[in-house]
C-alpha positions as CSV (number, residue, x, y, z in Angstrom):
1,M,-16.9,18.5,6.5
2,M,-16.8,15.8,9.2
3,D,-14.8,16.9,12.3
4,R,-11.7,14.8,13.2
5,R,-13.0,13.2,16.4
6,S,-16.2,12.1,14.8
7,F,-14.3,10.7,11.8
8,M,-11.8,8.7,13.9
9,R,-14.7,7.2,15.9
10,C,-16.2,6.1,12.6
11,M,-12.8,4.8,11.4
12,T,-12.6,2.6,14.6
13,I,-16.0,1.1,14.0
14,A,-15.4,0.5,10.3
15,A,-11.9,-0.9,10.5
16,A,-12.8,-4.5,10.8
17,T,-15.2,-4.5,7.9
18,L,-13.4,-2.2,5.5
19,G,-9.9,-3.4,6.1
20,L,-8.6,-0.1,7.4
21,A,-6.0,-0.1,10.1
22,V,-5.5,3.0,12.3
23,R,-2.0,3.3,13.7
24,P,-2.0,4.5,17.3
25,R,0.6,6.9,18.7
26,P,4.2,5.6,18.4
27,S,4.5,4.7,22.1
28,R,1.7,2.2,21.7
29,A,2.4,1.1,18.1
30,Q,0.8,-2.2,16.9
31,H,2.0,-4.2,13.9
32,H,-0.9,-6.5,12.9
33,H,-2.4,-5.3,9.6
34,N,-6.0,-5.2,11.0
35,M,-5.2,-4.1,14.5
36,M,-7.7,-1.8,16.0
37,P,-6.5,1.4,17.7
38,Q,-5.7,0.9,21.4
39,A,-5.5,4.6,22.3
40,P,-7.7,7.6,21.6
41,V,-6.7,9.6,18.6
42,Q,-5.9,13.2,19.5
43,A,-7.4,15.9,17.4
44,D,-4.1,17.9,17.3
45,E,-2.1,15.1,15.6
46,T,-1.3,14.9,12.0
47,L,-3.5,12.4,10.2
48,L,-1.8,10.5,7.4
49,F,-3.8,8.3,5.0
50,A,-1.5,5.7,3.5
51,A,-1.7,2.6,1.3
52,A,-1.7,-0.6,3.4
53,T,1.3,-2.0,1.6
54,L,3.4,0.8,3.1
55,K,2.7,-0.1,6.7
56,P,5.9,-2.0,7.8
57,A,8.3,0.7,6.5
58,L,6.1,3.7,7.4
59,D,5.5,2.6,11.0
60,E,9.2,2.6,11.5
61,I,9.6,6.0,9.8
62,V,6.9,7.5,12.0
63,R,8.5,6.1,15.2
64,A,11.9,7.5,14.2
65,Y,10.4,10.9,13.3
66,T,8.5,11.4,16.5
67,S,11.3,10.0,18.7
68,A,13.6,12.7,17.2
69,G,11.1,15.4,18.2
70,G,8.8,15.6,15.2
71,A,5.1,16.3,15.8
72,A,2.8,13.3,16.5
73,V,1.5,11.5,13.4
74,N,-1.3,9.0,13.3
75,V,-1.6,6.7,10.2
76,A,-4.8,5.3,8.8
77,Y,-3.9,2.4,6.5
78,G,-6.2,0.9,3.9
79,P,-6.7,0.3,0.2
80,T,-5.7,3.3,-1.8
81,P,-9.0,3.7,-3.7
82,M,-11.0,3.6,-0.4
83,L,-8.7,6.2,1.2
84,A,-9.0,8.5,-1.7
85,K,-12.8,8.2,-1.8
86,N,-12.9,8.9,2.0
87,I,-11.0,12.1,1.4
88,A,-13.4,13.1,-1.4
89,D,-16.2,12.5,1.1
90,G,-14.7,14.9,3.6
91,A,-12.4,12.8,5.8
92,P,-10.1,15.2,7.7
93,A,-6.7,13.7,6.5
94,D,-3.7,15.9,6.4
95,I,-1.6,13.8,4.0
96,F,-2.5,11.2,1.3
97,F,0.3,8.6,0.6
98,S,-1.0,6.7,-2.4
99,S,0.2,3.4,-4.0
100,D,-0.2,4.8,-7.5
101,E,-0.5,8.1,-9.4
102,H,-4.1,7.3,-10.6
103,W,-5.8,8.0,-7.3
104,M,-3.6,11.0,-6.5
105,D,-4.6,12.4,-9.9
106,Y,-8.2,11.7,-9.0
107,L,-7.9,13.9,-5.9
108,A,-6.0,16.5,-7.8
109,E,-8.7,16.7,-10.5
110,H,-11.2,17.4,-7.7
111,K,-8.9,20.0,-6.2
112,L,-8.6,18.0,-2.9
113,I,-4.8,18.0,-2.7
114,R,-2.3,20.9,-2.8
115,A,-0.3,21.1,-6.1
116,E,2.8,21.7,-4.0
117,P,4.3,19.9,-2.4
118,R,3.3,16.7,-4.3
119,A,6.2,14.3,-4.4
120,E,7.1,10.8,-5.6
121,I,8.4,9.1,-2.5
122,V,9.3,5.6,-3.6
123,R,8.9,3.1,-6.3
124,N,8.0,-0.6,-6.3
125,E,7.9,-3.5,-8.8
126,L,5.4,-6.2,-9.6
127,V,6.4,-9.8,-8.9
128,F,5.0,-13.3,-9.3
129,I,5.5,-15.4,-6.1
130,T,5.2,-19.1,-5.3
131,G,5.5,-21.2,-2.1
132,G,8.8,-22.6,-1.1
133,S,12.3,-21.4,-0.9
134,A,14.0,-19.0,-3.3
135,G,15.1,-20.4,-6.6
136,E,15.8,-18.9,-10.0
137,T,14.0,-15.6,-10.6
138,V,13.1,-14.9,-14.2
139,T,11.5,-12.0,-16.1
140,V,7.9,-12.8,-16.7
141,G,7.4,-13.0,-20.4
142,R,5.1,-14.6,-23.0
143,T,6.6,-18.1,-22.4
144,F,6.3,-18.0,-18.6
145,P,4.6,-21.3,-17.6
146,I,1.9,-19.6,-15.6
147,A,-0.7,-22.3,-16.2
148,N,1.6,-25.0,-14.9
149,V,2.7,-23.0,-11.9
150,V,-0.9,-22.1,-10.9
151,G,-2.2,-25.5,-11.6
152,A,-5.7,-25.9,-10.1
153,G,-5.3,-22.6,-8.4
154,P,-6.1,-20.3,-7.0
155,L,-3.9,-17.4,-8.1
156,A,-4.2,-14.7,-5.4
157,M,-4.2,-11.1,-6.4
158,C,-6.1,-7.8,-5.7
159,N,-9.2,-6.7,-7.5
160,P,-8.1,-5.3,-10.9
161,E,-11.2,-3.1,-10.9
162,S,-10.2,-1.1,-7.9
163,H,-6.8,-1.9,-6.5
164,P,-3.5,-0.7,-8.1
165,A,-1.8,-4.1,-7.5
166,G,-4.6,-5.9,-9.2
167,R,-4.8,-3.5,-12.1
168,Y,-1.0,-3.8,-12.7
169,A,-1.3,-7.6,-12.5
170,K,-4.2,-8.0,-15.0
171,T,-3.0,-5.5,-17.6
172,S,0.5,-7.0,-17.5
173,L,-0.8,-10.6,-17.9
174,Q,-3.1,-9.5,-20.6
175,A,-0.3,-7.8,-22.5
176,L,1.7,-11.0,-22.3
177,G,-1.2,-13.2,-23.5
178,L,-1.2,-15.0,-20.1
179,W,-4.4,-13.7,-18.6
180,D,-6.9,-16.1,-20.2
181,A,-5.0,-19.1,-18.9
182,I,-5.6,-18.2,-15.3
183,A,-8.5,-15.8,-15.3
184,G,-10.9,-18.5,-14.0
185,K,-8.5,-19.4,-11.2
186,V,-8.1,-16.0,-9.7
187,V,-9.1,-15.4,-6.1
188,I,-9.4,-11.7,-4.9
189,A,-7.4,-10.7,-1.9
190,E,-8.2,-7.5,0.1
191,N,-4.6,-6.3,-0.4
192,P,-1.3,-7.6,-1.7
193,Q,0.0,-8.5,1.7
194,M,-2.9,-10.8,2.2
195,A,-2.3,-12.4,-1.2
196,A,1.3,-13.0,-0.3
197,L,0.2,-14.5,3.1
198,M,-2.2,-16.9,1.3
199,V,0.8,-18.3,-0.5
200,A,2.9,-18.5,2.7
201,R,0.1,-20.4,4.4
202,G,-0.3,-22.8,1.5
203,E,-3.8,-21.5,0.7
204,A,-2.7,-20.6,-2.9
205,P,0.2,-21.8,-5.0
206,A,0.9,-18.4,-6.4
207,A,0.2,-14.7,-6.2
208,V,1.0,-11.5,-8.0
209,V,2.0,-8.8,-5.6
210,F,4.4,-5.9,-5.1
211,A,8.0,-6.9,-4.3
212,T,7.9,-5.3,-0.9
213,D,4.9,-7.4,0.2
214,V,7.2,-10.4,0.6
215,H,9.9,-8.7,2.6
216,G,10.6,-10.7,5.7
217,L,7.9,-13.3,4.8
218,S,9.0,-16.9,5.1
219,G,7.6,-19.7,2.9
220,V,7.4,-17.7,-0.3
221,A,9.8,-17.1,-3.2
222,I,9.8,-14.6,-6.1
223,A,9.6,-16.8,-9.2
224,G,9.3,-13.9,-11.7
225,R,9.5,-10.2,-12.0
226,F,7.5,-8.0,-14.4
227,A,9.6,-5.6,-16.4
228,E,8.9,-1.9,-15.8
229,S,8.6,-1.5,-19.5
230,L,5.4,-3.6,-19.1
231,T,3.9,-2.3,-16.0
232,G,5.1,1.3,-16.3
233,P,6.7,3.0,-13.3
234,I,5.0,1.9,-10.0
235,T,5.3,5.0,-8.0
236,Y,4.0,6.0,-4.6
237,P,3.3,9.8,-4.4
238,A,2.3,11.8,-1.4
239,A,0.7,15.2,-1.0
240,V,-0.8,17.5,1.6
241,T,-4.6,17.6,1.3
242,A,-6.3,20.9,0.3
243,G,-8.2,21.0,3.6
244,A,-5.4,19.7,5.9
245,P,-6.2,20.8,9.5
246,H,-2.5,20.7,10.3
247,A,-0.9,21.8,7.0
248,D,2.4,23.1,8.5
249,A,3.0,19.9,10.4
250,A,1.9,17.9,7.4
251,E,4.4,19.7,5.1
252,R,7.2,19.0,7.6
253,F,6.4,15.3,7.7
254,L,6.2,15.1,3.9
255,S,9.6,16.7,3.8
256,H,10.9,14.1,6.2
257,L,9.5,11.3,3.9
258,R,11.9,12.7,1.2
259,S,14.9,12.8,3.5
260,G,17.9,10.5,3.6
261,D,16.9,9.1,6.9
262,A,13.5,7.9,5.6
263,R,15.1,6.7,2.4
264,K,17.4,4.4,4.3
265,I,14.3,2.7,5.9
266,F,12.5,2.5,2.7
267,D,15.6,0.9,1.1
268,R,15.7,-1.7,3.9
269,F,12.2,-2.8,3.1
270,G,12.9,-3.2,-0.6
271,Y,11.6,0.0,-2.1
272,R,13.3,1.5,-5.1
């Protein structure tokens, strides 16, 4: 297995090309999605692999946790599939915080996470966003005028072959009979935050993202929400890895993620 110092050096080099963001220690926190680490990562700190969509809320939770005396936590953010595959390849993560159950199950099947504790931390919902100010929000159904809204396109979304947000989007639109109308107009974004940002910048008229990805983002509006009966529960589970170098500290932080204090922060960022 790759040692932690070697892995974090590789993470620093790969971050720009792979879309991975390594969160430095809380006293030097950075908030740009693709920000490179500004301080050396210490081998004795808990290493958390987390879906990029969690970054705004999770950064705040980590700051509060360490400020209250909790052990230092470093967070590596990236697409859930890539993080899971990195763990499978021997990356020395202590905790995996996934944006869906599929990739957590993938690691469980390979005996790379501990069965206990594995917990559902928060839930999210899938939304269809457009540029402009907030107006009427409807439930996306078979009569939703998606072709008119998207127009010449593009429709920004994540890769349905690899990213949970993209998979939820494509399967939902297919179930509603709307996919064929826009399939040729889709542009793939690295993550749902980037898809939402494309709409905010006027680079795309619409996007399908998670509801939390538009939290605090100006210039976008939620035009439609996908019913949970269509998408299924969009859950974010977390678990301690089987080979966690700091298992005790990892379990304590995982317990904190389930606490009332963490829940208040998640609620503020729009999680369910």
